[in-house]
C-alpha positions as CSV (number, residue, x, y, z in Angstrom):
1,X,5.0,7.9,-1.5
2,X,7.6,5.4,-0.6
3,X,10.9,5.7,1.2
4,X,13.6,3.2,2.2
5,X,16.1,2.6,4.9
6,X,18.6,1.0,2.5
7,X,19.6,1.8,-1.1
8,X,20.1,-1.9,-1.9
9,X,17.0,-3.3,-3.7
10,X,15.7,-6.4,-2.0
11,X,17.6,-5.7,1.2
12,X,15.9,-7.5,4.1
13,X,16.4,-4.3,6.1
14,X,14.6,-2.1,3.6
15,X,11.3,-0.7,4.7
16,X,9.0,1.1,2.3
17,X,6.1,3.4,3.3
18,X,3.1,3.7,1.1
19,X,0.2,6.1,1.3
20,X,-3.1,4.4,0.2
21,X,-6.7,5.6,-0.2
22,X,-8.8,2.5,0.3
23,X,-12.3,2.1,-1.2
24,X,-14.1,-0.9,0.4
25,X,-17.0,-2.6,-1.4
26,X,-15.4,-1.5,-4.6
27,X,-16.6,-4.4,-6.7
28,X,-13.3,-6.3,-6.9
29,X,-9.8,-6.0,-5.6
30,X,-7.5,-3.8,-7.7
31,X,-5.1,-0.9,-7.7
32,X,-6.4,2.1,-9.6
33,X,-3.2,4.1,-9.8
34,X,-1.8,7.3,-8.2
35,X,-3.5,10.5,-7.2
36,X,-2.8,13.5,-5.1
37,X,-4.7,15.0,-2.1
38,X,-5.5,18.7,-1.6
39,X,-2.1,19.3,-0.1
40,X,-0.3,17.7,-3.1
41,X,0.7,14.4,-1.3
42,X,0.7,11.4,-3.5
43,X,-1.4,8.3,-2.6
44,X,-2.2,5.0,-4.3
45,X,-5.9,4.5,-5.0
46,X,-7.0,0.9,-4.1
47,X,-10.4,-0.7,-4.1
48,X,-11.4,-4.0,-2.5
49,X,-14.6,-6.0,-2.7
50,X,-14.6,-6.6,1.1
51,X,-16.8,-4.5,3.3
52,X,-15.3,-2.2,6.0
53,X,-16.6,-4.6,8.8
54,X,-14.4,-6.3,11.4
55,X,-11.2,-5.4,9.5
56,X,-12.2,-7.3,6.3
57,X,-11.3,-4.4,3.9
58,X,-8.0,-3.8,5.7
59,X,-7.1,-7.5,5.4
60,X,-8.0,-7.5,1.7
61,X,-5.8,-4.4,1.2
62,X,-2.8,-6.1,3.0
63,X,-3.2,-9.2,0.9
64,X,-3.5,-7.3,-2.4
65,X,-0.4,-5.1,-1.7
66,X,1.6,-8.1,-0.5
67,X,0.7,-10.1,-3.6
68,X,1.6,-7.2,-5.9
69,X,5.0,-6.8,-4.2
70,X,5.6,-10.6,-3.9
71,X,5.9,-10.4,-0.2
72,X,4.2,-12.3,2.6
73,X,1.1,-10.6,4.0
74,X,3.0,-10.4,7.3
75,X,5.5,-7.9,5.7
76,X,2.7,-5.4,5.1
77,X,1.3,-3.4,8.1
78,X,-1.1,-0.6,8.4
79,X,1.0,1.9,10.4
80,X,-1.5,4.8,10.4
81,X,-5.2,4.9,9.6
82,X,-6.6,1.6,10.6
83,X,-10.1,3.0,10.6
84,X,-9.6,5.8,8.1
85,X,-9.9,5.7,4.3
86,X,-6.4,7.2,3.9
87,X,-3.8,4.8,5.3
88,X,0.0,4.7,5.7
89,X,1.4,1.2,5.0
90,X,4.8,-0.1,6.1
91,X,6.2,-2.9,4.0
92,X,9.3,-4.8,5.2
93,X,11.9,-6.0,2.7
94,X,10.8,-3.7,-0.1
95,X,12.7,-0.8,-1.7
96,X,11.3,2.3,-3.3
97,X,12.4,0.9,-6.7
98,X,10.3,-2.2,-6.1
99,X,7.2,-0.1,-5.1
100,X,7.7,1.9,-8.3
101,X,8.0,-1.2,-10.4
102,X,4.8,-2.7,-9.0
103,X,2.6,0.4,-9.0
104,X,4.4,3.0,-11.2
105,X,6.1,6.1,-10.1
106,X,4.2,8.4,-7.8
107,X,3.3,11.7,-9.5
């Protein structure tokens, strides 16, 4: 799920929200596509090689999402779920269209 504050793609004021289910120690860093939880909410499945120790997996997630969206890592923040598997990310300077282009359209 992604939303935006501005309709203009690439607008520096745009802020996307992205629900992610993170799998640490997943072998290597990759995005596995979209899925839905029991309530029908869409989330992006992501795995990283880093362990969930001292924020290593979260840092790897932030780097992976930033790279996929061609944004600096500082533009990606974990807004909710720092210690949970399901997280809400906030990404500055990215529109919903850019999220869809990078990861596909959420189901």
